MMTF fields as JSON, N, C-alpha, C and O atoms, coordinates in Angstrom:
{
  "mmtfVersion": "1.0.0",
  "mmtfProducer": "UNKNOWN",
  "numBonds": 355,
  "numAtoms": 356,
  "numGroups": 89,
  "numChains": 1,
  "numModels": 1,
  "chainsPerModel": [1],
  "groupsPerChain": [89],
  "chainIdList": ["A"],
  "bondAtomList": [4, 2, 8, 6, 12, 10, 16, 14, 20, 18, 24, 22, 28, 26, 32, 30, 36, 34, 40, 38, 44, 42, 48, 46, 52, 50, 56, 54, 60, 58, 64, 62, 68, 66, 72, 70, 76, 74, 80, 78, 84, 82, 88, 86, 92, 90, 96, 94, 100, 98, 104, 102, 108, 106, 112, 110, 116, 114, 120, 118, 124, 122, 128, 126, 132, 130, 136, 134, 140, 138, 144, 142, 148, 146, 152, 150, 156, 154, 160, 158, 164, 162, 168, 166, 172, 170, 176, 174, 180, 178, 184, 182, 188, 186, 192, 190, 196, 194, 200, 198, 204, 202, 208, 206, 212, 210, 216, 214, 220, 218, 224, 222, 228, 226, 232, 230, 236, 234, 240, 238, 244, 242, 248, 246, 252, 250, 256, 254, 260, 258, 264, 262, 268, 266, 272, 270, 276, 274, 280, 278, 284, 282, 288, 286, 292, 290, 296, 294, 300, 298, 304, 302, 308, 306, 312, 310, 316, 314, 320, 318, 324, 322, 328, 326, 332, 330, 336, 334, 340, 338, 344, 342, 348, 346, 352, 350],
  "bondOrderList": [1, 1, 1, 1, 1, 1, 1, 1, 1, 1, 1, 1, 1, 1, 1, 1, 1, 1, 1, 1, 1, 1, 1, 1, 1, 1, 1, 1, 1, 1, 1, 1, 1, 1, 1, 1, 1, 1, 1, 1, 1, 1, 1, 1, 1, 1, 1, 1, 1, 1, 1, 1, 1, 1, 1, 1, 1, 1, 1, 1, 1, 1, 1, 1, 1, 1, 1, 1, 1, 1, 1, 1, 1, 1, 1, 1, 1, 1, 1, 1, 1, 1, 1, 1, 1, 1, 1, 1],
  "groupList": [{"groupName": "MET", "atomNameList": ["N", "CA", "C", "O"], "elementList": ["N", "C", "C", "O"], "formalChargeList": [0, 0, 0, 0], "bondAtomList": [1, 0, 2, 1, 3, 2], "bondOrderList": [1, 1, 2], "singleLetterCode": "M", "chemCompType": "L-PEPTIDE LINKING"}, {"groupName": "SER", "atomNameList": ["N", "CA", "C", "O"], "elementList": ["N", "C", "C", "O"], "formalChargeList": [0, 0, 0, 0], "bondAtomList": [1, 0, 2, 1, 3, 2], "bondOrderList": [1, 1, 2], "singleLetterCode": "S", "chemCompType": "L-PEPTIDE LINKING"}, {"groupName": "ALA", "atomNameList": ["N", "CA", "C", "O"], "elementList": ["N", "C", "C", "O"], "formalChargeList": [0, 0, 0, 0], "bondAtomList": [1, 0, 2, 1, 3, 2], "bondOrderList": [1, 1, 2], "singleLetterCode": "A", "chemCompType": "L-PEPTIDE LINKING"}, {"groupName": "THR", "atomNameList": ["N", "CA", "C", "O"], "elementList": ["N", "C", "C", "O"], "formalChargeList": [0, 0, 0, 0], "bondAtomList": [1, 0, 2, 1, 3, 2], "bondOrderList": [1, 1, 2], "singleLetterCode": "T", "chemCompType": "L-PEPTIDE LINKING"}, {"groupName": "VAL", "atomNameList": ["N", "CA", "C", "O"], "elementList": ["N", "C", "C", "O"], "formalChargeList": [0, 0, 0, 0], "bondAtomList": [1, 0, 2, 1, 3, 2], "bondOrderList": [1, 1, 2], "singleLetterCode": "V", "chemCompType": "L-PEPTIDE LINKING"}, {"groupName": "LEU", "atomNameList": ["N", "CA", "C", "O"], "elementList": ["N", "C", "C", "O"], "formalChargeList": [0, 0, 0, 0], "bondAtomList": [1, 0, 2, 1, 3, 2], "bondOrderList": [1, 1, 2], "singleLetterCode": "L", "chemCompType": "L-PEPTIDE LINKING"}, {"groupName": "GLU", "atomNameList": ["N", "CA", "C", "O"], "elementList": ["N", "C", "C", "O"], "formalChargeList": [0, 0, 0, 0], "bondAtomList": [1, 0, 2, 1, 3, 2], "bondOrderList": [1, 1, 2], "singleLetterCode": "E", "chemCompType": "L-PEPTIDE LINKING"}, {"groupName": "PHE", "atomNameList": ["N", "CA", "C", "O"], "elementList": ["N", "C", "C", "O"], "formalChargeList": [0, 0, 0, 0], "bondAtomList": [1, 0, 2, 1, 3, 2], "bondOrderList": [1, 1, 2], "singleLetterCode": "F", "chemCompType": "L-PEPTIDE LINKING"}, {"groupName": "ILE", "atomNameList": ["N", "CA", "C", "O"], "elementList": ["N", "C", "C", "O"], "formalChargeList": [0, 0, 0, 0], "bondAtomList": [1, 0, 2, 1, 3, 2], "bondOrderList": [1, 1, 2], "singleLetterCode": "I", "chemCompType": "L-PEPTIDE LINKING"}, {"groupName": "PRO", "atomNameList": ["N", "CA", "C", "O"], "elementList": ["N", "C", "C", "O"], "formalChargeList": [0, 0, 0, 0], "bondAtomList": [1, 0, 2, 1, 3, 2], "bondOrderList": [1, 1, 2], "singleLetterCode": "P", "chemCompType": "L-PEPTIDE LINKING"}, {"groupName": "TYR", "atomNameList": ["N", "CA", "C", "O"], "elementList": ["N", "C", "C", "O"], "formalChargeList": [0, 0, 0, 0], "bondAtomList": [1, 0, 2, 1, 3, 2], "bondOrderList": [1, 1, 2], "singleLetterCode": "Y", "chemCompType": "L-PEPTIDE LINKING"}, {"groupName": "GLY", "atomNameList": ["N", "CA", "C", "O"], "elementList": ["N", "C", "C", "O"], "formalChargeList": [0, 0, 0, 0], "bondAtomList": [1, 0, 2, 1, 3, 2], "bondOrderList": [1, 1, 2], "singleLetterCode": "G", "chemCompType": "PEPTIDE LINKING"}, {"groupName": "ARG", "atomNameList": ["N", "CA", "C", "O"], "elementList": ["N", "C", "C", "O"], "formalChargeList": [0, 0, 0, 0], "bondAtomList": [1, 0, 2, 1, 3, 2], "bondOrderList": [1, 1, 2], "singleLetterCode": "R", "chemCompType": "L-PEPTIDE LINKING"}, {"groupName": "LYS", "atomNameList": ["N", "CA", "C", "O"], "elementList": ["N", "C", "C", "O"], "formalChargeList": [0, 0, 0, 0], "bondAtomList": [1, 0, 2, 1, 3, 2], "bondOrderList": [1, 1, 2], "singleLetterCode": "K", "chemCompType": "L-PEPTIDE LINKING"}, {"groupName": "GLN", "atomNameList": ["N", "CA", "C", "O"], "elementList": ["N", "C", "C", "O"], "formalChargeList": [0, 0, 0, 0], "bondAtomList": [1, 0, 2, 1, 3, 2], "bondOrderList": [1, 1, 2], "singleLetterCode": "Q", "chemCompType": "L-PEPTIDE LINKING"}, {"groupName": "TRP", "atomNameList": ["N", "CA", "C", "O"], "elementList": ["N", "C", "C", "O"], "formalChargeList": [0, 0, 0, 0], "bondAtomList": [1, 0, 2, 1, 3, 2], "bondOrderList": [1, 1, 2], "singleLetterCode": "W", "chemCompType": "L-PEPTIDE LINKING"}, {"groupName": "HIS", "atomNameList": ["N", "CA", "C", "O"], "elementList": ["N", "C", "C", "O"], "formalChargeList": [0, 0, 0, 0], "bondAtomList": [1, 0, 2, 1, 3, 2], "bondOrderList": [1, 1, 2], "singleLetterCode": "H", "chemCompType": "L-PEPTIDE LINKING"}, {"groupName": "ASP", "atomNameList": ["N", "CA", "C", "O"], "elementList": ["N", "C", "C", "O"], "formalChargeList": [0, 0, 0, 0], "bondAtomList": [1, 0, 2, 1, 3, 2], "bondOrderList": [1, 1, 2], "singleLetterCode": "D", "chemCompType": "L-PEPTIDE LINKING"}, {"groupName": "ASN", "atomNameList": ["N", "CA", "C", "O"], "elementList": ["N", "C", "C", "O"], "formalChargeList": [0, 0, 0, 0], "bondAtomList": [1, 0, 2, 1, 3, 2], "bondOrderList": [1, 1, 2], "singleLetterCode": "N", "chemCompType": "L-PEPTIDE LINKING"}],
  "groupTypeList": [0, 1, 2, 3, 4, 1, 2, 4, 3, 5, 4, 6, 3, 5, 5, 4, 7, 2, 2, 8, 9, 5, 2, 8, 10, 11, 2, 8, 2, 5, 5, 3, 5, 12, 6, 13, 7, 2, 13, 2, 9, 12, 10, 12, 9, 11, 14, 6, 15, 6, 16, 17, 9, 4, 15, 15, 3, 2, 18, 9, 2, 11, 5, 11, 1, 2, 16, 16, 11, 2, 2, 6, 1, 11, 2, 3, 9, 4, 16, 3, 2, 13, 11, 11, 2, 12, 11, 11, 15],
  "groupIdList": [1, 2, 3, 4, 5, 6, 7, 8, 9, 10, 11, 12, 13, 14, 15, 16, 17, 18, 19, 20, 21, 22, 23, 24, 25, 26, 27, 28, 29, 30, 31, 32, 33, 34, 35, 36, 37, 38, 39, 40, 41, 42, 43, 44, 45, 46, 47, 48, 49, 50, 51, 52, 53, 54, 55, 56, 57, 58, 59, 60, 61, 62, 63, 64, 65, 66, 67, 68, 69, 70, 71, 72, 73, 74, 75, 76, 77, 78, 79, 80, 81, 82, 83, 84, 85, 86, 87, 88, 89],
  "secStructList": [7, 7, 7, 7, 7, 7, 7, 7, 7, 2, 2, 2, 2, 2, 0, 0, 0, 0, 0, 2, 2, 2, 2, 2, 2, 2, 2, 2, 2, 2, 2, 2, 2, 2, 2, 2, 2, 2, 1, 7, 7, 7, 7, 7, 6, 6, 1, 7, 7, 7, 1, 7, 7, 7, 7, 7, 7, 1, 7, 4, 4, 4, 7, 1, 2, 2, 2, 2, 2, 2, 2, 2, 2, 6, 7, 7, 7, 7, 7, 7, 7, 7, 7, 1, 1, 1, 7, 7, 7],
  "xCoordList": [-7.72, -7.698, -8.24, -7.67, -9.309, -9.896, -9.781, -10.006, -9.429, -9.279, -10.585, -11.212, -10.992, -12.215, -11.843, -10.93, -12.543, -12.312, -13.473, -14.636, -13.147, -14.205, -14.366, -13.38, -15.558, -15.852, -15.63, -15.996, -15.027, -14.798, -15.733, -15.752, -16.496, -17.463, -16.771, -15.626, -17.482, -16.963, -16.715, -15.74, -17.548, -17.397, -16.126, -15.383, -15.88, -14.659, -13.42, -12.424, -13.474, -12.344, -12.075, -10.921, -13.122, -12.943, -12.414, -11.604, -12.853, -12.345, -10.853, -10.101, -10.435, -9.029, -8.135, -7.079, -8.551, -7.667, -7.89, -7.08, -8.945, -9.184, -9.35, -8.652, -10.25, -10.565, -9.42, -9.116, -8.785, -7.687, -6.495, -5.975, -6.034, -4.94, -5.317, -4.49, -6.553, -6.971, -6.997, -6.655, -7.388, -7.377, -5.955, -5.704, -5.027, -3.621, -3.063, -2.408, -3.311, -2.845, -3.48, -2.812, -4.755, -5.417, -4.827, -4.667, -4.504, -3.901, -2.517, -2.17, -1.738, -0.41, -0.544, 0.221, -1.502, -1.714, -2.105, -1.608, -2.97, -3.366, -2.205, -2.087, -1.35, -0.193, 0.803, 1.42, 0.966, 1.927, 1.366, 2.137, 0.062, -0.531, -0.953, -1.374, -0.855, -1.354, -0.572, -1.157, 0.734, 1.517, 1.113, 1.131, 0.752, 0.356, -0.909, -1.036, -1.831, -3.077, -2.934, -3.736, -1.935, -1.772, -0.954, -1.059, -0.161, 0.718, -0.048, -1.121, 0.544, -0.009, 0.228, 1.144, -0.559, -0.36, 1.013, 1.498, 1.628, 2.963, 2.883, 1.868, 3.973, 4.073, 4.315, 5.133, 3.628, 3.806, 4.24, 3.775, 5.114, 5.547, 4.357, 3.429, 4.397, 3.324, 2.344, 1.571, 2.362, 1.479, 2.07, 3.278, 1.205, 1.65, 2.364, 1.87, 3.531, 4.291, 3.738, 3.711, 3.288, 2.596, 3.458, 2.954, 4.736, 5.559, 6.672, 7.014, 7.231, 8.365, 9.578, 9.716, 10.461, 11.654, 12.599, 12.764, 13.205, 14.154, 15.444, 15.464, 16.508, 17.799, 18.568, 18.713, 19.057, 19.76, 21.209, 21.524, 22.078, 23.483, 24.029, 23.571, 25.005, 25.59, 26.485, 26.719, 26.987, 27.891, 27.42, 27.889, 26.516, 26.014, 27.1, 26.996, 28.135, 29.205, 30.025, 30.69, 29.989, 30.76, 30.092, 30.664, 28.914, 28.206, 28.383, 27.404, 29.591, 29.853, 30.253, 30.092, 30.776, 31.201, 32.424, 32.623, 33.243, 34.411, 34.012, 34.745, 32.872, 32.424, 32.071, 32.374, 31.442, 31.015, 32.034, 31.881, 33.053, 33.97, 34.755, 34.92, 35.249, 36.072, 35.239, 35.723, 34.011, 33.174, 32.728, 32.63, 32.462, 32.003, 33.136, 32.906, 34.345, 35.45, 36.027, 36.862, 35.609, 36.105, 37.381, 37.921, 37.88, 39.096, 38.801, 37.692, 39.794, 39.647, 39.734, 40.715, 38.734, 38.782, 39.836, 40.095, 40.426, 41.448, 40.763, 40.124, 40.901, 40.305, 41.372, 42.419, 41.096, 42.05, 41.602, 42.404, 40.335, 39.83, 40.042, 40.005, 40.262, 40.398, 39.118, 38.348, 38.907, 37.755, 36.58, 36.755, 35.421, 34.207, 33.49, 33.67, 32.669, 31.861, 32.695, 32.301, 33.843, 34.697, 35.456, 35.851, 35.654, 36.381, 37.883, 38.586, 38.383, 39.826, 40.493, 40.54, 40.998, 41.589, 43.049, 43.77],
  "yCoordList": [-65.72, -64.771, -63.447, -62.866, -62.992, -61.741, -60.692, -60.969, -59.494, -58.391, -57.629, -57.352, -57.296, -56.522, -55.067, -54.739, -54.221, -52.78, -52.183, -52.356, -51.49, -50.855, -49.418, -48.739, -48.977, -47.63, -46.636, -46.883, -45.521, -44.448, -43.307, -42.86, -42.848, -41.794, -40.442, -40.289, -39.475, -38.116, -37.52, -36.792, -37.803, -37.277, -37.835, -37.097, -39.105, -39.7, -39.102, -38.851, -38.873, -38.268, -36.857, -36.492, -36.063, -34.705, -34.698, -33.841, -35.631, -35.717, -36.024, -35.424, -36.939, -37.344, -36.26, -35.955, -35.673, -34.752, -33.283, -32.449, -32.933, -31.524, -31.283, -30.443, -31.997, -31.7, -32.051, -31.281, -33.185, -33.576, -32.626, -32.19, -32.281, -31.303, -29.934, -29.286, -29.484, -28.2, -28.25, -27.263, -29.358, -29.494, -29.459, -28.871, -30.082, -30.065, -28.654, -28.201, -27.94, -26.551, -25.656, -24.776, -25.871, -25.079, -25.323, -24.385, -26.57, -26.883, -26.246, -25.717, -26.296, -25.666, -24.161, -23.551, -23.551, -22.105, -21.724, -20.728, -22.485, -22.189, -22.357, -21.592, -23.343, -23.54, -22.391, -22.001, -21.852, -20.759, -19.429, -18.543, -19.265, -17.993, -17.953, -16.9, -19.054, -19.072, -18.136, -17.548, -17.977, -17.072, -15.623, -14.82, -15.286, -13.917, -13.538, -12.406, -14.464, -14.175, -14.267, -13.679, -14.986, -15.185, -14.068, -13.868, -13.352, -12.328, -11.049, -10.782, -10.277, -8.974, -8.016, -8.238, -6.976, -6.026, -5.368, -5.056, -5.162, -4.574, -3.059, -2.495, -2.424, -0.985, -0.682, -1.341, 0.289, 0.741, 2.203, 2.96, 2.614, 4.014, 4.961, 4.736, 6.001, 6.975, 6.757, 7.657, 5.585, 5.334, 5.96, 6.174, 6.244, 6.765, 5.659, 4.533, 5.972, 4.995, 4.974, 6.006, 3.793, 3.675, 3.102, 2.871, 2.865, 2.156, 3.057, 4.068, 2.665, 3.389, 3.209, 2.171, 4.214, 4.045, 3.005, 2.922, 2.225, 1.195, 1.459, 1.429, 1.715, 1.957, 0.659, 0.021, 0.267, -0.998, -0.742, 0.156, -1.528, -1.488, -2.903, -3.732, -3.168, -4.503, -4.739, -5.884, -3.662, -3.783, -2.847, -1.711, -3.282, -2.391, -1.946, -0.861, -2.747, -2.354, -1.21, -0.486, -1.042, 0.017, 1.371, 2.348, 1.469, 2.742, 3.384, 3.758, 3.508, 4.151, 5.598, 6.157, 6.192, 7.592, 7.741, 8.805, 6.713, 6.794, 6.888, 7.457, 6.343, 6.371, 7.787, 8.179, 8.557, 9.904, 10.965, 12.136, 10.58, 11.563, 12.344, 13.552, 11.722, 12.425, 13.428, 14.518, 13.089, 13.991, 15.178, 16.291, 14.973, 16.057, 16.983, 18.165, 16.465, 17.302, 18.142, 19.01, 17.909, 18.699, 18.137, 18.732, 17.022, 16.425, 15.804, 15.333, 15.809, 15.216, 13.701, 13.192, 12.968, 11.513, 10.923, 11.446, 9.842, 9.168, 8.098, 7.193, 8.208, 7.225, 6.208, 6.562, 4.959, 3.912, 3.073, 2.327, 3.177, 2.35, 3.054, 4.282, 2.28, 2.806, 2.493, 1.613, 3.216, 2.948, 3.83, 4.983, 3.298, 4.053, 4.469, 3.867, 5.508, 5.937, 6.569, 6.549, 7.128, 7.762, 6.717, 6.985, 5.572, 4.534, 4.76, 4.228, 5.53, 5.76, 4.591, 4.565, 3.647, 2.46, 2.705, 1.83],
  "zCoordList": [-36.16, -35.09, -35.631, -36.554, -35.066, -35.538, -34.442, -33.264, -34.852, -33.902, -33.821, -34.844, -32.633, -32.477, -32.287, -31.53, -32.966, -32.887, -32.104, -32.466, -31.046, -30.27, -30.753, -31.04, -30.838, -31.31, -30.169, -29.019, -30.521, -29.559, -29.938, -31.085, -28.974, -29.266, -29.333, -28.909, -29.867, -29.98, -28.595, -28.411, -27.65, -26.287, -25.644, -24.997, -25.816, -25.264, -25.911, -25.233, -27.214, -27.927, -27.416, -27.192, -27.229, -26.72, -25.298, -24.946, -24.481, -23.113, -23.093, -22.325, -23.921, -23.915, -24.51, -23.954, -25.643, -26.355, -26.02, -26.424, -25.304, -24.983, -23.485, -22.916, -22.847, -21.446, -20.509, -19.598, -20.711, -19.818, -19.945, -18.918, -21.165, -21.241, -20.677, -20.035, -20.906, -20.336, -18.809, -18.158, -18.24, -16.782, -16.242, -15.19, -16.952, -16.524, -16.6, -15.661, -17.714, -17.837, -16.773, -16.23, -16.473, -15.441, -14.063, -13.283, -13.755, -12.457, -12.33, -11.274, -13.395, -13.375, -13.216, -12.47, -13.903, -13.786, -12.363, -11.837, -11.741, -10.361, -9.388, -8.43, -9.619, -8.746, -8.868, -7.877, -10.061, -10.227, -9.746, -9.378, -9.739, -9.331, -7.869, -7.389, -7.154, -5.776, -4.866, -3.956, -5.08, -4.236, -4.462, -3.529, -5.686, -5.987, -5.226, -4.759, -5.1, -4.41, -2.897, -2.172, -2.403, -0.965, -0.311, 0.899, -1.067, -0.493, -0.172, -0.712, 0.725, 1.061, -0.104, -0.896, -0.228, -1.319, -1.241, -0.154, -2.383, -2.447, -2.556, -2.965, -2.183, -2.36, -3.823, -4.466, -4.349, -5.722, -5.693, -4.841, -6.596, -6.627, -6.725, -7.503, -5.941, -5.914, -4.775, -4.447, -4.168, -3.033, -1.778, -1.678, -0.838, 0.454, 1.219, 1.284, 1.804, 2.573, 3.979, 4.65, 4.445, 5.731, 6.841, 7.94, 6.596, 7.575, 8.096, 7.483, 9.243, 9.797, 8.886, 8.239, 8.83, 8.002, 8.596, 9.813, 7.735, 8.137, 7.379, 6.149, 8.103, 7.472, 7.478, 8.521, 6.333, 6.19, 5.84, 5.06, 6.417, 6.066, 6.113, 6.898, 5.271, 5.242, 6.45, 6.836, 7.05, 8.175, 9.281, 9.352, 10.14, 11.185, 12.153, 12.725, 12.351, 13.256, 12.669, 13.409, 11.371, 10.719, 10.774, 10.29, 11.34, 11.421, 12.788, 13.434, 13.213, 14.5, 14.294, 13.209, 15.351, 15.264, 14.372, 13.786, 14.253, 13.381, 11.926, 11.116, 11.586, 10.198, 9.769, 8.641, 10.637, 10.301, 10.72, 10.37, 11.451, 12.009, 10.971, 11.139, 9.904, 8.919, 8.132, 7.827, 7.798, 7.013, 7.863, 7.347, 9.132, 9.99, 10.41, 10.662, 10.487, 10.932, 9.8, 10.052, 8.572, 7.453, 6.852, 5.92, 7.344, 6.799, 5.445, 5.191, 4.59, 3.271, 3.404, 3.947, 2.925, 3.045, 2.113, 1.029, 2.552, 1.758, 0.922, 1.459, -0.415, -1.315, -1.695, -2.237, -1.407, -1.745, -2.922, -3.485, -3.31, -4.409, -5.736, -5.815, -6.76, -8.114, -8.881, -8.497, -9.953, -10.807, -10.438, -10.046, -10.561, -10.236, -11.487, -12.545, -11.374, -12.498, -13.602, -14.768, -13.242, -14.249, -15.064, -16.198, -14.515, -15.208, -15.203, -16.062, -14.266, -14.168, -13.455, -12.225, -14.193, -13.612, -13.443, -12.963]
}
């Protein structure tokens, strides 16, 4: 029983060990960068703001007249939480 050895050319070797891995890396790179090219331009600090102001709050129902009433009337607000930036626990 004799085994036949087929010769592999230099071009075939380069295709298998260089071109195919580079094609795979290129496809992965394009898949990860496609969102960056598809999105609208982002705001960067220093640019002119072109949109209407949007005020966000986690609790829109909590922004009633009762929320601003104590500060506007001059009454001292009651603090019930401990801690904060001072670290007074």
